[in-house]
MARFI-260849 format. One record per residue: residue number from 1; residue in three letters; y, x, z of N, C-alpha, C in turn. Coordinates in pm, 1 decimal, m for minus. Each point is the difference from the previous one (the first is absolute). Layout:
REM residues N
ATOM  k  r  ny  nx  nz  cay  cax  caz  cy  cx  cz
ATOM  NUM  Ala  Y  X  Z  Y  X  Z  Y  X  Z;
...
//
This chain:
REM residues 85
ATOM  k  r  ny  nx  nz  cay  cax  caz  cy  cx  cz
ATOM  1  Met  m3385.5  630.3  81.7  44.2  82.0  m123.0  123.6  134.9  62.5;
ATOM  2  Thr  m42.3  102.4  m10.5  133.2  64.6  76.0  47.6  70.3  m168.5;
ATOM  3  Arg  164.2  19.6  41.4  74.2  55.5  m109.2  43.4  106.1  54.9;
ATOM  4  Lys  14.4  128.8  m153.0  68.9  100.6  44.1  160.6  8.6  24.0;
ATOM  5  Val  54.4  32.1  47.0  132.9  26.7  14.9  73.2  102.6  m51.9;
ATOM  6  Arg  65.6  33.7  m75.0  59.6  113.5  m100.9  120.3  18.1  123.0;
ATOM  7  Ser  56.4  115.1  13.0  131.8  56.5  25.8  77.8  m36.5  m94.9;
ATOM  8  Val  131.7  m44.3  61.3  121.1  m88.2  m63.3  94.3  166.9  34.5;
ATOM  9  Arg  44.8  33.1  m85.5  115.4  113.1  12.6  126.3  m100.3  m12.0;
ATOM  10  Val  116.2  m6.6  110.5  134.5  m43.3  5.8  67.9  98.9  m53.2;
ATOM  11  Pro  65.0  m39.2  m125.0  113.8  96.2  m3.4  125.3  30.2  116.2;
ATOM  12  Glu  38.9  106.5  11.1  121.2  43.7  53.1  111.5  m112.1  9.7;
ATOM  13  Glu  5.9  m27.8  m137.2  152.2  m99.8  45.7  m49.7  m107.8  77.3;
ATOM  14  Leu  m124.3  m40.8  47.9  6.6  m99.7  43.4  m28.6  m4.1  142.1;
ATOM  15  Gly  43.6  124.9  51.5  m0.4  36.1  127.8  79.4  m74.3  77.4;
ATOM  16  Ser  115.8  m43.1  m48.8  104.7  m21.6  67.3  47.1  m178.8  m59.7;
ATOM  17  Leu  m113.5  m53.6  m1.6  m13.2  m150.4  m68.6  17.5  m43.6  143.5;
ATOM  18  Asp  103.1  m124.9  m0.6  35.7  m77.0  101.6  m98.6  m85.6  14.4;
ATOM  19  Leu  m117.1  31.9  88.3  m139.5  m119.0  19.6  63.3  m117.8  82.3;
ATOM  20  Ser  109.5  23.7  124.5  13.6  m107.0  80.1  66.1  m147.6  m138.0;
ATOM  21  Gly  82.8  88.2  m66.8  92.0  m81.4  m110.7  m135.8  m97.2  m88.4;
ATOM  22  Leu  m83.0  115.3  m44.9  m99.5  m72.6  m79.7  m93.4  m121.9  89.3;
ATOM  23  Val  12.2  m3.0  126.5  m78.6  m51.0  30.0  61.8  m147.7  41.2;
ATOM  24  Arg  181.8  10.3  14.5  41.1  m103.1  0.3  15.1  m63.5  m128.5;
ATOM  25  Glu  m9.7  71.3  m95.5  48.1  m82.9  m175.1  m168.9  m99.5  7.8;
ATOM  26  Cys  m79.9  71.8  43.0  m135.0  m63.1  22.8  m14.7  m154.9  84.1;
ATOM  27  Glu  76.3  27.3  105.2  m30.6  m116.0  82.8  128.1  m109.5  m24.8;
ATOM  28  Lys  89.4  43.2  m75.8  127.5  m68.2  m90.2  m134.8  m105.9  m110.9;
ATOM  29  Tyr  m82.7  57.3  m90.4  m65.3  m54.4  m64.3  m90.7  m51.3  40.9;
ATOM  30  Leu  m67.8  13.5  143.8  m105.1  m104.6  27.6  69.4  m129.8  53.3;
ATOM  31  Arg  98.1  12.9  73.3  116.1  m117.7  12.5  5.8  m70.3  m80.7;
ATOM  32  Asp  66.4  61.6  m153.9  m22.5  m78.1  m131.9  m119.3  m64.6  m22.3;
ATOM  33  Leu  m124.8  58.5  10.9  m152.5  m60.1  m4.9  4.3  m147.9  103.9;
ATOM  34  Glu  13.5  23.6  101.1  4.4  m121.2  74.4  93.5  m108.0  m43.2;
ATOM  35  Ser  119.0  30.7  m49.6  72.2  m100.3  m19.2  m42.4  m66.0  m140.8;
ATOM  36  Ala  m74.4  89.5  m99.7  m58.8  m75.2  m125.3  m125.5  m33.6  42.2;
ATOM  37  Thr  m49.9  m28.3  106.3  m88.1  m79.6  62.5  10.6  m112.9  36.2;
ATOM  38  Met  120.6  10.5  81.7  46.5  m117.4  33.3  31.2  m107.4  m121.4;
ATOM  39  Leu  49.0  68.9  m91.2  97.9  m94.9  m137.4  m120.6  m65.8  m63.9;
ATOM  40  Lys  m131.8  82.2  m5.7  m109.1  m28.2  m29.7  m86.9  m156.5  53.2;
ATOM  41  Ile  36.6  26.7  108.9  m86.5  m73.6  101.5  95.6  m138.5  m27.0;
ATOM  42  Glu  139.6  21.6  m37.7  90.8  m133.8  25.7  2.6  m60.5  m162.9;
ATOM  43  Gly  m110.5  49.0  m83.2  19.9  m30.2  m135.6  76.7  41.9  m89.2;
ATOM  44  Asn  72.0  99.8  7.2  118.5  101.7  m91.0  m84.3  129.1  m31.0;
ATOM  45  Arg  m89.5  m34.8  m103.0  m113.0  111.8  m14.2  84.5  83.9  m81.6;
ATOM  46  Glu  90.3  m42.5  m133.3  108.7  58.2  m83.2  85.9  109.2  95.1;
ATOM  47  Ala  43.5  m69.1  81.6  85.2  104.9  89.3  m49.1  99.3  83.8;
ATOM  48  Ala  m107.1  m27.6  39.4  m104.8  111.1  83.5  m2.2  98.5  m94.6;
ATOM  49  Glu  m77.6  m49.9  m127.5  m51.9  165.6  m75.2  134.9  51.2  m64.4;
ATOM  50  Ala  135.2  m65.4  m16.6  98.2  61.7  m33.4  65.0  95.0  116.0;
ATOM  51  Leu  m43.5  m64.0  118.4  57.3  125.9  104.5  m96.2  90.8  23.8;
ATOM  52  Ile  m118.8  m16.6  m31.1  m83.8  123.5  m6.8  38.7  84.9  m102.5;
ATOM  53  Arg  m30.6  m43.0  m106.7  72.9  84.4  m137.8  92.1  109.7  27.7;
ATOM  54  Ser  114.0  m98.2  65.5  125.2  59.6  m4.5  5.7  134.8  98.9;
ATOM  55  Arg  m79.5  m57.0  103.4  m7.6  92.5  130.6  m77.5  105.4  m61.0;
ATOM  56  Gln  m125.1  12.0  m67.9  m59.1  121.5  m19.3  85.8  94.8  m64.6;
ATOM  57  Ala  79.1  m56.6  m92.4  73.9  100.2  m68.1  120.7  34.1  81.5;
ATOM  58  Asp  31.0  m37.1  92.6  77.7  61.8  93.5  m54.1  85.7  76.7;
ATOM  59  Leu  m122.0  m32.0  52.2  m66.9  84.6  94.1  m14.0  144.3  m101.9;
ATOM  60  Gly  m25.8  m2.5  m132.9  m70.9  96.7  m95.0  167.1  96.8  4.4;
ATOM  61  Arg  91.7  m30.2  m10.8  141.4  44.7  m30.4  26.4  83.0  149.6;
ATOM  62  Arg  m13.7  m85.6  116.1  71.6  50.2  126.0  m134.1  115.2  13.8;
ATOM  63  Ile  m115.0  17.1  m39.1  m54.2  84.8  40.3  15.7  98.6  m63.3;
ATOM  64  Gly  16.0  3.8  m156.0  45.7  82.9  m50.7  145.5  104.2  46.4;
ATOM  65  Leu  67.2  m93.5  29.1  128.2  70.8  52.4  m44.6  55.2  129.6;
ATOM  66  Lys  m83.3  m20.7  92.7  m29.4  85.1  100.6  m103.4  121.3  m59.3;
ATOM  67  Val  m25.4  m3.5  m89.5  m74.4  127.3  m55.3  103.1  91.4  m49.3;
ATOM  68  Trp  69.9  m58.1  m67.8  92.5  94.0  m89.9  105.5  44.2  112.3;
ATOM  69  Glu  60.7  m62.6  134.3  48.0  78.7  67.4  m71.9  90.0  69.5;
ATOM  70  Ala  m107.4  m7.8  21.6  m78.2  99.3  71.7  7.0  132.3  m100.3;
ATOM  71  Arg  m20.7  m9.3  m126.0  29.7  97.2  m100.4  114.9  25.7  m17.2;
ATOM  72  Val  78.9  m60.0  38.0  170.7  69.0  m5.4  m2.1  111.9  107.7;
ATOM  73  Ala  m33.5  m77.4  122.7  37.7  95.4  128.4  m118.8  72.7  m21.2;
ATOM  74  Tyr  m115.5  31.2  m18.7  m37.4  135.3  m68.2  47.0  101.3  m100.3;
ATOM  75  Gly  55.7  m73.5  m65.7  74.7  98.6  m91.3  121.0  92.4  65.6;
ATOM  76  Lys  42.5  m97.9  119.3  119.4  47.1  49.3  m20.5  129.8  82.1;
ATOM  77  Thr  m104.0  m31.5  32.6  m40.0  114.2  118.7  m73.9  97.5  m50.0;
ATOM  78  Arg  m69.3  m30.9  m93.7  m42.2  154.5  m143.6  126.7  50.5  m16.9;
ATOM  79  Ser  65.6  m56.1  m47.0  129.1  54.0  m72.5  113.3  54.8  141.0;
ATOM  80  Gly  m24.5  m46.3  113.6  51.8  89.3  133.7  m58.1  116.5  0.0;
ATOM  81  Arg  m140.7  8.8  m1.4  m78.7  95.3  50.8  0.0  139.6  m127.7;
ATOM  82  Gly  17.6  m37.8  m110.0  46.3  89.4  m131.1  114.6  59.6  37.3;
ATOM  83  Glu  110.2  m27.2  42.1  126.0  63.2  40.5  m5.8  96.2  96.7;
ATOM  84  Asp  m85.8  m23.7  106.0  m3.9  77.5  123.2  m44.3  123.6  m39.9;
ATOM  85  Glu  m131.8  3.5  m108.9  m89.9  116.1  m2.2  98.4  94.2  m112.4;
//
Protein backbone atom coordinates (compact mmCIF):
# COMPACT_ATOMS: atom_id res chain seq x y z
CA MET A 1 0.00 0.00 0.00
CA THR A 2 1.35 3.42 -0.89
CA ARG A 3 1.21 6.33 1.44
CA LYS A 4 0.93 9.96 0.56
CA VAL A 5 3.72 12.15 1.76
CA ARG A 6 2.75 15.68 2.60
CA SER A 7 5.24 18.45 2.38
CA VAL A 8 6.55 19.65 5.67
CA ARG A 9 7.48 23.26 6.15
CA VAL A 10 10.42 23.76 8.43
CA PRO A 11 10.44 27.11 10.21
CA GLU A 12 13.33 29.38 9.33
CA GLU A 13 14.30 29.34 12.99
CA LEU A 14 15.42 25.73 12.67
CA GLY A 15 17.76 26.49 9.79
CA SER A 16 20.57 27.10 12.26
CA LEU A 17 19.83 23.95 14.30
CA ASP A 18 23.00 22.15 15.40
CA LEU A 19 22.32 18.81 13.70
CA SER A 20 25.64 17.27 14.69
CA GLY A 21 24.91 18.12 18.33
CA LEU A 22 21.48 16.57 17.98
CA VAL A 23 23.02 13.38 16.59
CA ARG A 24 25.52 13.30 19.48
CA GLU A 25 22.68 13.49 21.99
CA CYS A 26 20.96 10.59 20.25
CA GLU A 27 24.20 8.59 20.30
CA LYS A 28 24.48 9.11 24.05
CA TYR A 29 20.89 7.98 24.44
CA LEU A 30 21.60 4.82 22.43
CA ARG A 31 24.57 4.04 24.68
CA ASP A 32 22.30 4.41 27.69
CA LEU A 33 19.82 2.02 26.07
CA GLU A 34 22.62 -0.53 25.69
CA SER A 35 23.53 -0.06 29.36
CA ALA A 36 19.90 -0.54 30.35
CA THR A 37 19.75 -3.74 28.30
CA MET A 38 22.83 -5.06 30.08
CA LEU A 39 21.31 -4.19 33.46
CA LYS A 40 18.13 -6.00 32.50
CA ILE A 41 20.04 -9.09 31.37
CA GLU A 42 21.91 -9.13 34.68
CA GLY A 43 18.57 -9.20 36.48
CA ASN A 44 18.37 -5.59 37.62
CA ARG A 45 15.14 -4.69 35.84
CA GLU A 46 14.22 -1.79 38.16
CA ALA A 47 17.55 -0.05 37.61
CA ALA A 48 17.21 -0.52 33.84
CA GLU A 49 13.75 1.02 33.80
CA ALA A 50 14.87 3.91 36.02
CA LEU A 51 17.81 4.59 33.70
CA ILE A 52 15.55 4.62 30.64
CA ARG A 53 13.01 6.96 32.26
CA SER A 54 15.65 9.44 33.40
CA ARG A 55 17.48 9.41 30.07
CA GLN A 56 14.29 9.92 28.07
CA ALA A 57 13.48 13.02 30.11
CA ASP A 58 17.07 14.21 29.78
CA LEU A 59 17.06 13.67 26.01
CA GLY A 60 13.86 15.69 25.68
CA ARG A 61 15.37 18.58 27.63
CA ARG A 62 18.58 18.53 25.64
CA ILE A 63 16.82 18.48 22.29
CA GLY A 64 14.54 21.26 23.47
CA LEU A 65 17.63 23.26 24.38
CA LYS A 66 19.09 22.73 20.89
CA VAL A 67 15.86 24.00 19.32
CA TRP A 68 15.82 26.99 21.69
CA GLU A 69 19.46 27.80 20.82
CA ALA A 70 18.57 27.71 17.12
CA ARG A 71 15.68 30.10 17.76
CA VAL A 72 17.94 32.49 19.66
CA ALA A 73 20.55 32.39 16.88
CA TYR A 74 17.82 33.09 14.33
CA GLY A 75 16.57 36.02 16.40
CA LYS A 76 20.05 37.51 16.56
CA THR A 77 20.58 37.27 12.80
CA ARG A 78 17.12 38.67 12.16
CA SER A 79 17.61 41.62 14.49
CA GLY A 80 21.01 42.22 12.91
CA ARG A 81 19.43 42.46 9.47
CA GLY A 82 16.79 44.90 10.68
CA GLU A 83 19.44 47.40 11.81
CA ASP A 84 21.22 47.36 8.43
CA GLU A 85 18.11 48.16 6.42
